[in-house]
ZARO-9495 format. One record per residue (C-alpha): residue number from 1; x, y, z; residue in one letter. Coordinates in steps of 0.001 Angstrom, whole numbers, plus 500000, padded with zeros to 6 digits. Example, Ala and Ser with C-alpha at 12.3 -4.5 7.8 and 13.67 -1.06 7.14 Angstrom:
# residues 2
{guvex 1,{512300,495500,507800},'A'}
{guvex 2,{513670,498940,507140},'S'}
# end
This chain:
# residues 316
{guvex 1,{938334,366399,396930},'X'}
{guvex 2,{934887,365018,396154},'X'}
{guvex 3,{936052,363254,393075},'X'}
{guvex 4,{939088,361972,394556},'X'}
{guvex 5,{937336,360425,397520},'X'}
{guvex 6,{934960,358822,395051},'X'}
{guvex 7,{937601,357481,393367},'X'}
{guvex 8,{939105,356294,396125},'X'}
{guvex 9,{935801,354206,397523},'X'}
{guvex 10,{935489,353042,393781},'X'}
{guvex 11,{939077,351469,393954},'X'}
{guvex 12,{938640,350276,397524},'X'}
{guvex 13,{935246,348283,396209},'X'}
{guvex 14,{937292,346921,393112},'X'}
{guvex 15,{940152,345826,394967},'X'}
{guvex 16,{937290,343914,397152},'X'}
{guvex 17,{936021,342322,393972},'X'}
{guvex 18,{939444,341390,392910},'X'}
{guvex 19,{940096,339689,396043},'X'}
{guvex 20,{936838,337593,396028},'X'}
{guvex 21,{937414,336566,392208},'X'}
{guvex 22,{941147,335476,393515},'X'}
{guvex 23,{938879,333238,396322},'X'}
{guvex 24,{937142,332046,393439},'X'}
{guvex 25,{939986,331224,391297},'X'}
{guvex 26,{941598,329246,394636},'X'}
{guvex 27,{938643,327765,395709},'X'}
{guvex 28,{937800,326165,392429},'X'}
{guvex 29,{941456,325232,391383},'X'}
{guvex 30,{941683,327627,387892},'X'}
{guvex 31,{944895,329168,389307},'X'}
{guvex 32,{946554,327276,385980},'X'}
{guvex 33,{943911,328209,383950},'X'}
{guvex 34,{946092,330112,381628},'X'}
{guvex 35,{948789,327481,382079},'X'}
{guvex 36,{951996,329059,383219},'X'}
{guvex 37,{951712,331659,381076},'X'}
{guvex 38,{952040,335605,382222},'X'}
{guvex 39,{950870,338452,380984},'X'}
{guvex 40,{949338,336283,378268},'X'}
{guvex 41,{946725,333229,378970},'X'}
{guvex 42,{948057,330229,377091},'X'}
{guvex 43,{949654,332482,374684},'X'}
{guvex 44,{946984,334695,373888},'X'}
{guvex 45,{946661,338028,374641},'X'}
{guvex 46,{942489,337163,374725},'X'}
{guvex 47,{942123,333648,375090},'X'}
{guvex 48,{939444,331209,373961},'X'}
{guvex 49,{937078,331142,376870},'X'}
{guvex 50,{936497,327348,376177},'X'}
{guvex 51,{936490,325939,379725},'X'}
{guvex 52,{935600,327076,383430},'X'}
{guvex 53,{939466,327441,384586},'X'}
{guvex 54,{940340,329699,381799},'X'}
{guvex 55,{937128,332072,382117},'X'}
{guvex 56,{938020,332414,385900},'X'}
{guvex 57,{941413,332695,385992},'X'}
{guvex 58,{941331,335334,382840},'X'}
{guvex 59,{938384,337320,384388},'X'}
{guvex 60,{940693,337573,387821},'X'}
{guvex 61,{943775,339127,385481},'X'}
{guvex 62,{941088,341167,384006},'X'}
{guvex 63,{939914,342645,387223},'X'}
{guvex 64,{943409,343283,388466},'X'}
{guvex 65,{943978,345447,385302},'X'}
{guvex 66,{941201,347380,386074},'X'}
{guvex 67,{942289,347959,389662},'X'}
{guvex 68,{945869,348936,388276},'X'}
{guvex 69,{944053,351351,386207},'X'}
{guvex 70,{942136,352948,388816},'X'}
{guvex 71,{944924,352967,391281},'X'}
{guvex 72,{947183,354668,388842},'X'}
{guvex 73,{944637,357337,388079},'X'}
{guvex 74,{944325,357883,392360},'X'}
{guvex 75,{948146,358028,392288},'X'}
{guvex 76,{947925,360925,389632},'X'}
{guvex 77,{945187,362553,390940},'X'}
{guvex 78,{946817,362526,394452},'X'}
{guvex 79,{949911,364235,393004},'X'}
{guvex 80,{947924,366715,391388},'X'}
{guvex 81,{945721,368146,394417},'X'}
{guvex 82,{947062,366574,397541},'X'}
{guvex 83,{950419,368054,397634},'X'}
{guvex 84,{949705,369815,400608},'X'}
{guvex 85,{948553,366608,402358},'X'}
{guvex 86,{951685,364026,402484},'X'}
{guvex 87,{949923,361484,404013},'X'}
{guvex 88,{947677,361004,401532},'X'}
{guvex 89,{949755,361817,398684},'X'}
{guvex 90,{952007,358781,399672},'X'}
{guvex 91,{949306,356608,400747},'X'}
{guvex 92,{947880,356986,397172},'X'}
{guvex 93,{951354,356435,395851},'X'}
{guvex 94,{952133,353492,397892},'X'}
{guvex 95,{948586,351718,396809},'X'}
{guvex 96,{949906,351733,393529},'X'}
{guvex 97,{953105,350591,394296},'X'}
{guvex 98,{951299,347603,395958},'X'}
{guvex 99,{949499,346587,393046},'X'}
{guvex 100,{951998,346676,391085},'X'}
{guvex 101,{953811,344469,393188},'X'}
{guvex 102,{950775,342167,393450},'X'}
{guvex 103,{950573,341835,389976},'X'}
{guvex 104,{954326,340384,390275},'X'}
{guvex 105,{953457,338201,393106},'X'}
{guvex 106,{950463,336791,390752},'X'}
{guvex 107,{953077,335970,387744},'X'}
{guvex 108,{955253,334528,390845},'X'}
{guvex 109,{952238,332369,391582},'X'}
{guvex 110,{951473,330685,388500},'X'}
{guvex 111,{955409,330681,387601},'X'}
{guvex 112,{955625,328162,390487},'X'}
{guvex 113,{952347,326672,389740},'X'}
{guvex 114,{950839,327720,393378},'X'}
{guvex 115,{953508,327200,395481},'X'}
{guvex 116,{951935,327716,398619},'X'}
{guvex 117,{953991,330274,400287},'X'}
{guvex 118,{954017,332538,397285},'X'}
{guvex 119,{950281,332371,397334},'X'}
{guvex 120,{950157,333612,401016},'X'}
{guvex 121,{952476,336527,400308},'X'}
{guvex 122,{949962,337021,397179},'X'}
{guvex 123,{946978,337321,399737},'X'}
{guvex 124,{949110,339124,402250},'X'}
{guvex 125,{949826,342206,399729},'X'}
{guvex 126,{946203,342299,398991},'X'}
{guvex 127,{945263,342793,402003},'X'}
{guvex 128,{947895,345363,402754},'X'}
{guvex 129,{946490,347191,399518},'X'}
{guvex 130,{943122,347051,401178},'X'}
{guvex 131,{944200,348650,404474},'X'}
{guvex 132,{945962,351448,402852},'X'}
{guvex 133,{942826,352195,400464},'X'}
{guvex 134,{940768,352276,403592},'X'}
{guvex 135,{943236,355067,405255},'X'}
{guvex 136,{942925,356988,402126},'X'}
{guvex 137,{939156,356780,402183},'X'}
{guvex 138,{938875,358071,405457},'X'}
{guvex 139,{941742,360483,405892},'X'}
{guvex 140,{940306,362163,402538},'X'}
{guvex 141,{936835,362657,404154},'X'}
{guvex 142,{935730,366138,404443},'X'}
{guvex 143,{935551,367790,407790},'X'}
{guvex 144,{932013,367210,409157},'X'}
{guvex 145,{929872,369824,410510},'X'}
{guvex 146,{928945,368944,413643},'X'}
{guvex 147,{930681,367617,416971},'X'}
{guvex 148,{934200,366316,416023},'X'}
{guvex 149,{934356,362394,417431},'X'}
{guvex 150,{937032,362162,420056},'X'}
{guvex 151,{940355,360471,419159},'X'}
{guvex 152,{942050,357808,421694},'X'}
{guvex 153,{945431,356692,420874},'X'}
{guvex 154,{945211,354082,422653},'X'}
{guvex 155,{941716,352559,421121},'X'}
{guvex 156,{943563,353077,417643},'X'}
{guvex 157,{946788,350939,418850},'X'}
{guvex 158,{944817,347936,420014},'X'}
{guvex 159,{942692,347888,416913},'X'}
{guvex 160,{945788,348034,414782},'X'}
{guvex 161,{947043,345345,416811},'X'}
{guvex 162,{943723,343281,416618},'X'}
{guvex 163,{944047,343757,412603},'X'}
{guvex 164,{947459,342769,412475},'X'}
{guvex 165,{946094,339598,414393},'X'}
{guvex 166,{943444,339175,411746},'X'}
{guvex 167,{945764,339538,409007},'X'}
{guvex 168,{948138,336638,410243},'X'}
{guvex 169,{944858,334547,410319},'X'}
{guvex 170,{943861,335229,407003},'X'}
{guvex 171,{947404,334282,405940},'X'}
{guvex 172,{947404,331106,408150},'X'}
{guvex 173,{944328,329891,406612},'X'}
{guvex 174,{945825,330486,402905},'X'}
{guvex 175,{948414,328479,404070},'X'}
{guvex 176,{946039,325628,405403},'X'}
{guvex 177,{944362,325709,402184},'X'}
{guvex 178,{947525,325839,399854},'X'}
{guvex 179,{949006,322534,401818},'X'}
{guvex 180,{945726,320879,401243},'X'}
{guvex 181,{945106,320655,405253},'X'}
{guvex 182,{941816,321782,404973},'X'}
{guvex 183,{940228,318592,404069},'X'}
{guvex 184,{942211,316427,407007},'X'}
{guvex 185,{938987,316599,409410},'X'}
{guvex 186,{935482,316189,408745},'X'}
{guvex 187,{934351,317379,411872},'X'}
{guvex 188,{933963,320868,413565},'X'}
{guvex 189,{934751,322112,416458},'X'}
{guvex 190,{936589,318905,417528},'X'}
{guvex 191,{938472,317268,415466},'X'}
{guvex 192,{938211,313583,414648},'X'}
{guvex 193,{936442,313666,417607},'X'}
{guvex 194,{939142,314883,419570},'X'}
{guvex 195,{939747,318641,420881},'X'}
{guvex 196,{943290,318247,420020},'X'}
{guvex 197,{944326,315869,417459},'X'}
{guvex 198,{947681,314100,417026},'X'}
{guvex 199,{949909,316822,416457},'X'}
{guvex 200,{952433,314348,414982},'X'}
{guvex 201,{950898,314551,411885},'X'}
{guvex 202,{952496,317349,409881},'X'}
{guvex 203,{948355,318260,408141},'X'}
{guvex 204,{946668,318039,411463},'X'}
{guvex 205,{949377,320480,413133},'X'}
{guvex 206,{948652,323035,410138},'X'}
{guvex 207,{945060,323094,410259},'X'}
{guvex 208,{945151,322657,414292},'X'}
{guvex 209,{947509,326092,414252},'X'}
{guvex 210,{944735,327963,412003},'X'}
{guvex 211,{941888,326899,414751},'X'}
{guvex 212,{943602,327647,417887},'X'}
{guvex 213,{944645,331084,416455},'X'}
{guvex 214,{941336,332144,415290},'X'}
{guvex 215,{939878,331147,418786},'X'}
{guvex 216,{942659,333692,420178},'X'}
{guvex 217,{942302,336379,417113},'X'}
{guvex 218,{938437,336074,418258},'X'}
{guvex 219,{938869,336676,422243},'X'}
{guvex 220,{940970,339754,421108},'X'}
{guvex 221,{938656,341063,418587},'X'}
{guvex 222,{936086,340950,420974},'X'}
{guvex 223,{937680,342852,423717},'X'}
{guvex 224,{938437,345342,421159},'X'}
{guvex 225,{935310,345913,419548},'X'}
{guvex 226,{933369,345700,422831},'X'}
{guvex 227,{935868,348761,424161},'X'}
{guvex 228,{934996,350568,421107},'X'}
{guvex 229,{931042,350143,421279},'X'}
{guvex 230,{931307,351363,425037},'X'}
{guvex 231,{932168,354587,423709},'X'}
{guvex 232,{930360,354854,420804},'X'}
{guvex 233,{928584,358016,421615},'X'}
{guvex 234,{932001,359669,421147},'X'}
{guvex 235,{933362,357821,418637},'X'}
{guvex 236,{930607,357108,416498},'X'}
{guvex 237,{932437,356440,412891},'X'}
{guvex 238,{934470,353920,415018},'X'}
{guvex 239,{931631,352485,416852},'X'}
{guvex 240,{929510,351356,413955},'X'}
{guvex 241,{932689,349758,412513},'X'}
{guvex 242,{933069,347691,416117},'X'}
{guvex 243,{929402,346509,415656},'X'}
{guvex 244,{930164,345236,411835},'X'}
{guvex 245,{933429,343597,412750},'X'}
{guvex 246,{932069,341795,415867},'X'}
{guvex 247,{929066,340835,414040},'X'}
{guvex 248,{931288,339690,410941},'X'}
{guvex 249,{933488,337930,413163},'X'}
{guvex 250,{930840,335793,414492},'X'}
{guvex 251,{929488,335200,410945},'X'}
{guvex 252,{932816,334181,409767},'X'}
{guvex 253,{933298,331431,412219},'X'}
{guvex 254,{930069,329584,411164},'X'}
{guvex 255,{931560,330371,408081},'X'}
{guvex 256,{935093,328627,408917},'X'}
{guvex 257,{932607,325544,410592},'X'}
{guvex 258,{930834,325305,406919},'X'}
{guvex 259,{934181,325171,405175},'X'}
{guvex 260,{934761,321772,407227},'X'}
{guvex 261,{931180,320427,406760},'X'}
{guvex 262,{930884,321265,403083},'X'}
{guvex 263,{934706,320092,402469},'X'}
{guvex 264,{935464,323315,400878},'X'}
{guvex 265,{932474,323984,398723},'X'}
{guvex 266,{933974,326541,396535},'X'}
{guvex 267,{931039,329437,397565},'X'}
{guvex 268,{931957,328908,401338},'X'}
{guvex 269,{935616,329084,400580},'X'}
{guvex 270,{934804,332423,398890},'X'}
{guvex 271,{932857,333919,401232},'X'}
{guvex 272,{935449,332751,404205},'X'}
{guvex 273,{937997,334676,402255},'X'}
{guvex 274,{935537,337737,401585},'X'}
{guvex 275,{934204,337923,405191},'X'}
{guvex 276,{937852,337962,406537},'X'}
{guvex 277,{939101,340759,404390},'X'}
{guvex 278,{936124,343005,405598},'X'}
{guvex 279,{936769,342313,408967},'X'}
{guvex 280,{940293,343063,408358},'X'}
{guvex 281,{939164,346292,406646},'X'}
{guvex 282,{937121,347417,409664},'X'}
{guvex 283,{939648,347113,412425},'X'}
{guvex 284,{942063,349305,409890},'X'}
{guvex 285,{939288,351433,410055},'X'}
{guvex 286,{938613,351735,413505},'X'}
{guvex 287,{942433,352374,413762},'X'}
{guvex 288,{942257,355339,411660},'X'}
{guvex 289,{939529,356820,412904},'X'}
{guvex 290,{940423,356551,416543},'X'}
{guvex 291,{944028,358011,415644},'X'}
{guvex 292,{944125,361517,416333},'X'}
{guvex 293,{946762,362310,413682},'X'}
{guvex 294,{945830,359760,410910},'X'}
{guvex 295,{941949,360181,410661},'X'}
{guvex 296,{940696,363077,408677},'X'}
{guvex 297,{944592,364375,407531},'X'}
{guvex 298,{942842,367255,405814},'X'}
{guvex 299,{941066,368524,408705},'X'}
{guvex 300,{943984,370462,410018},'X'}
{guvex 301,{944085,373047,406824},'X'}
{guvex 302,{940574,372868,406148},'X'}
{guvex 303,{938413,375568,407454},'X'}
{guvex 304,{935384,375463,409749},'X'}
{guvex 305,{932294,376576,409268},'X'}
{guvex 306,{933247,379425,411657},'X'}
{guvex 307,{936197,379720,409061},'X'}
{guvex 308,{938960,378840,411219},'X'}
{guvex 309,{940738,375523,411576},'X'}
{guvex 310,{939118,372695,412584},'X'}
{guvex 311,{940271,371212,415843},'X'}
{guvex 312,{939530,367567,417102},'X'}
{guvex 313,{940129,366816,420831},'X'}
{guvex 314,{942440,363763,422069},'X'}
{guvex 315,{941322,361850,424526},'X'}
{guvex 316,{943899,361458,427275},'X'}
# end
């Protein structure tokens, strides 16, 4: 159990590192550093790292290989030790399937020479992978010895909806970058000095839609996290995540503003993506922690200290 969870945590951290390197690839325009070749790089299995673009793109592919191996090992371990717990087993297998699909989408991105929609799909799959891994990490946690946290299906549902909204926001941001709409305004929070720009301009409309969506999602995330924080005494795990998500979203807004002020500086763009991914993961974590059937998938069959199966009350 402990080794499996450690591997799940390591896989999750490695996936975040992979996403971060992907952000560096995107922000430095290194996506074609290996040309349109895949899985080799400019016709070589191990290329000469003669320039920055090749080094960055090749490091991304190496990181993807590491994640692929880790998730393969996770699926094998789940099949060997967690066949009694189908939620964990199939989530682990699903994570491996997602990373294989992610790799194939990466190949498609290269073949299509960074076409915007393919890049969006690539990011969307990466976020789905992180969400599944967050579930595996939480669900495989051993039962705690003390008082069990309260579960509330309605809070779980609200957090899930907020997570879906953040997922959509991340994809819209990726489309803004892919369509070169990130450069069209030099100011924030206004756009060319106006609250609403000329929406007849396609790039203006794409950029405005992302900012408008960010505002709406921010309200939703704020409401959900406040609701959880008010009950953190009964739901300590979810409460800690809610504090992190609320603070993280505020930081994400500032990083988004810095993106505009610095005209998409590579470090700022990468930080924006990583922060968004962490917010997404935090909301998924709240949804899992608060759900009466998802959290602690092994709890029903693990004995408590008294020798009886553990029981967790569900909020009405």
